N, C-alpha and C positions, 0 to 999 in steps of 0.2 A: 183365489187369494184369502188369508187369513192373518189382519195386521192387529197387532195387541200395541198399543199408543197411548205413550205417556204422558200428560200435558198437567199444566198447573192452573190455567185459566181457558174458560171458553164461554162465547155470548150464552145469556146474557149476563154474564159475570165477568165480565174483562175491566182491566186496570188499564189496559195498553194495547199494541198491536199484535201481539202475540196470540190473544184470543179470537182474532180477526182473523191472521193467517190460519189458525187451527181450522177454525168454520171453514176459511175457502177452501184450503187443502182438502180435508176429509170430505169436503160434500164435491170434489172435483174428483176425489177417487173412486169416492162412490157411485158416483157416475158411471166409472171406468168396470164396475163388476167388481169391485176391489170391498171384502167384509172386513168391517173395523170395530174392535171394543175398544174405548177409549176412556182411561182412567183419570179420574181425578182424586184430588184431597180435597175434603168433607168435613166441616165442622156442623153439628146437628144445628137444623134449622137455619144453614146458610144457605143451602142450595135446595132449590124447589127440583122434584125427583119428580114428581106429577110432569112437571115441563119437559123435562129430559126424557122423560117415556115419550109422551107426545112426540118431540121433537125425534126422536129413535125410529117411532111410528112413521113418520110424518118422511125421513130419509130413506127408511128399508133397510140399509145396511150398515146403519151405524146403530150401535150399542153404550150404554155409558153403565160404568163402574163407578164408585165413590167410594174412598179409603176415608175412614176417620182420622184427618190429619190437621194440625191448625199451620197451615200454609194457606200465604194469601200472596197474587201476584205483586215481582219486583220490593218482597219485603226484607228488610234488613235484619240481623240480629234484635239490634235496641227497636224495632217499629214490631216485631214480633211480640218482645217482651210489653210491651207497651199496649198492643192489640188483646195478650192475655190479660193485663191488669184491669184496662177500662172496660171489658167485656164479661172478666168473673165468670170465664169457660168452666161449667163444672167439668171435674175430671183433669185437668190443666190445670193441678198445681202442686206439683212437682213430684208426683210418681214415676217410674223410673220407666212406665208404657207410657205416660205423656207427659217426655221430658218439656222442661220449661224452656229449653234451649231450641232456638230455631234449628241448631243441627242436629238435635237429637228426632225433630221432628221427620228430617229430611232421611235420615236413619229407619225411621220408624215406618214411613213411606215406602222405602226400598224395601223394609219387611214383610212387609204386606201384599208386595208386589209378587211375592215368591207364592204365594197361594194361588194367585190368578192366573200366573202361570202354569202351575201344575195341573191348575184345572182345565185348560183349554189345550187344545191343538194349532199353534200359530206358525204361521210362515217366516215373519219378520217381526222384531221387535223396534218399535220407532219412539226414541224420546225428544221431549222440547225441554231444550235449556237444561240447565245445571240444577236447578230445583230434583229433575226426573233420572237424570246422569244413572247415580245407583241404583235407582228401582228398574231398572233395564239391565243392570250390571246384576244383580241380586237375579232376574228372570230370566235371566238368560242362563245363570247358572244351575237356577233352576228345575229349567227343560233339559240343560243336560243330566240332572241325575235321573229323568223320566228317559233319558237315553235319545232325545232329542235336540239338531243340533240347529240352534233358530241364530241367525245373523240381526245383529245390532248396529241399529241407526242411530248416528246422535245428530238432532237438527239443532243449529245452533243460529237464533235470533238475535243475542247479544251477549257479547264477552263482558267481563268484571270491567277489564279495562274500559268498555266502553259507557259501564253505567255509574262507575265512582269519576272519570275526568281523568283516567290514568295511574288511579292511587287504589289500587285493588284491595281488597279484605283478602287476608292469605288463607283461611281456608274453603272461602268460596273458589278462590283461584284454583286449591287445589282439586275440587272436586269438577271443578271444568277440567283442568288438564287430566286425571281420573280418566272421566267418560270419552273424552275425545282420544286418549290413548287408547282404550279399551274396545273403542267401536270399531267396527268391518267397516265401515263408511261414515262419512260427514258431509253433512247439508248445510252449506253456509248461503247465507239468503240473499249475499253479494259479492262480488270480487273484493269489494273494501273489507267485507268481514272475513275472507279467504285469507288475506293478507294479513289481518291482525290474529288469526289464528294462527298463520306461519310464523310470524314475528316474534310472538310472545308465549306459545305453547309449544315450538319447537314439532310441529307436527309434520309429516310429510305432504307435500299439497297435493301429489298424487292420489292420496287418500279423502281428498275435499272434492267435495263434486258442488258448484254454484248452479243452487235453482232460485231464481228471484221470485221476491212475493209478487202478488197480482190483486184484480179485482175486477170483478164481475158490473157490466153496466148494464141496467135497467130502464127501460123509459116508463116515467110514472108522473103522475102528477105532482108539481114542486110544493114543497112546508111553505106556508104564508111567511113572506120576507118581512122581518121586523122594520118598523114604520123608522128607528133611528138613522138607517141606511137612508133616507130621503134628508135629510139635516146635514149630516156630517160623514166623511169620509171615514170608513173602517179597516183598520190593518188588525188582523187575527191574527195568537199565539194559539194553538190547542195543540197538548200533550201532557205529557207527566208534568210536575212543577220539580225537578230536580237537576241537578248540573248537569247532565248528560243535555239535554235538552235543550240548553243555552237560556233560560229565561231572564237571566241578568243582563246577558247580550241585547236579547229584545226590551228591557227597558233602557241601556242607552241608546238603542235606536231608537226608539220613544222619543226620548229626551232631546234628540236632534231635530228629527221631524218635528216637533212640539214649536220647536223655536222659530222655525220658519213658517210655517202651517196651524196656526192656531182654531181650524176647522176638524182636525184629524182625530179622530177617538180610537183607542188601542182597547181591544177585547182580550182578554186572557181566559183561557177555559182549562181547567185540569186543578189534579190536587198532588200532592207530593210533600217530601221533607221541604223543602223552600219556599212553600207558599207562603208560609208568615213574614219571610226575609224580602220575599219579592213585594209584597203588600206594603212592606216598611219601608223598603226600598223606593217604592215609587213615592213614596210622600217627601223623603229624604231628597229625592233629585226634583222637588217641586211640579212634579204631575200627576199627582196621588187624584185629584179633579178630572184628569183626561183618561184614565187608566181605569176599565171597568173589570171585575172581576166574578167568574162562576164558577164553581164546582165542578167537579165530574159528570159529563150531561151525554145522554146517549141517544139511539132511536132519534125521533124527529125533530130533538131538540139537536143534535148534532149537524143534521142537514141546516136547520133555519141557522146556525151559528156558520155555517158556511158562506151561506146566500146572503146572507145580510153585509158582508166581507167586499168591500174593494180588491183587499190581497190578504192573502194567506200568506203569511212570514215562517220558515221553519230553519231557526239560526241553530243548530244541532250541536254540539262540540266533536261527536262523533255518533252518527247515529247506522248501525248497520243497515236499513232499510230506509224505510221510511214512507208506511202506507199513510200516514195523512197527507202527504201531499196528493197522493194518486184522489184519497177522496175529495181534495179540494179543487182539484180539477174534474172530478167526477160531475161537481155541484155546479161547474164555471164560473169558478172564482180561480184569477190568476196566481201563478205562487212565485215565491222568493226561496231560494233553496238554499241550505249548505253545501256548499263542494264537498264535505268531509260526509258523505251518507252515500249508502248503495243506491237510493230511487233514483241519484242525478245520474246512472251507469243505464238507465231505462228509459227517460223521459227527455223530449227535446222541447215541447213548448212551456219553458219555463225560466227563469233566472236564476244562475248559479253563480254563486259566490262565498270566496271562504268565511268560517262564520268571524275568525277573530277582525274581516276587515268591515269595521262599521262602519268608515266613508262609505265605501263602495255600496255597502249592502243598503244605507240611506241613499243614497243615488238612484238604486235600481226601484226601491218602492216607490221614489217619489217621482219614477219616470212611469210607473203605472199609475198613481194617484192623478197625475196632472195631465197624463194626454190618454184623453178616452178612445182614440183609435188602436195606441197600441192594449192599453185594458180588452176592449173589445177583439180584438184580433187572437189575444191570449185566451179569454174566455172560451173563443168559439173554437179553435185549435185545439185545445187543451180536452174538449168536450168529444171532440172526431179522434184523439188520439188516445183517451182511455177507452171507446169505443173498441179499440183493437186489442185491448187486453182481455184475460178470461183466466180462470184458475184452472181450466181445463187443460192448457199447457204446462204449469208447474206441476200437477199429477200426474201428467204423463211422463216426463222428466221421472219424478219419482217413483211413478212402477216401473219404471225401466232400472234404475238404482235396487229396486227390491231384486227382480229377476235374476241383475247381474250379482246380489248378494247370496242369493240363494244358491247360483250355479256354482259360485265361490265356496262356499260351505260346505256342499257337497261334493 
């Protein structure tokens, strides 16, 4: 089976869970004999093609194609213009081909997708999130012109309602709605997300298939744990610093905890459009000396961050899934997560609280910090639970959906 897959991030060039999910899913699919051509936007110098070729060779059935487009993960129109300005990218100064607006780049990416579709004989087109939906639509039309009927799968990892705290940008919403409407089938990463799609986009629920994300557990020597854990209790926030992830709620939680336990330190790992605001707000709340900030981390540094923490907190306002909760459990870190999340549907060894209930969130975190027996039990049982997860299962469900879509189209 030949799959044409469109994405907009892939490890090691990832800013969030989408890239991690794409990596896990493609690996699971290729292990089951599926051939995948994965298409990414690229700016000259931003993507190490040698690495991608090596990765493709190691993974056997996974090939990469890149399109010169100034798209970056989780980018807004404002952030796009700042990116072009700050990096002074040649060829992106206002020509019609290299449009200065983010949405022009989305269209340009879509037009380039047509040539790729015309050049291959694909069985299914699979698109990840809003920036790629129009590319998938164009690719399907190109295949139809060549006399081939190719089904389109729209995979939704987050909605514009999730990312903006319920205040969607109009054209992004339209692009999402267009892609979801045009798709033959939709993959949602959780029942929570399926509900969002039905409620906000008026999509027939029968068209939506829930395939939860996963994680692969592997035994390996742990990364060195920083010494700070020996002297302080550590509460960790790791994620994009955006309204969706609830960093402001995390600071309110930190303020309450700091008032009753002076030995607790709070570590915020990530980057995003609220970063400066959160740094300033920590000072305004009088806890600037207790909150440590780190930029986006990867690899062993992420593992060290999880392992140094006594508890990981995910206070997201609206979290379609929440892979970071699985990552934390993988490294033996107890987790306290928002009830407004997809991951709460699939894990048991965690504490779940409404994101807005700061008092209850504080109580749960304090319990984990105070009672070593609870902390040790959550750590041990969490690792055992994660061992039962595998990307093999989501890939199997995805493969079944591919076959169903192919049968429907023909």
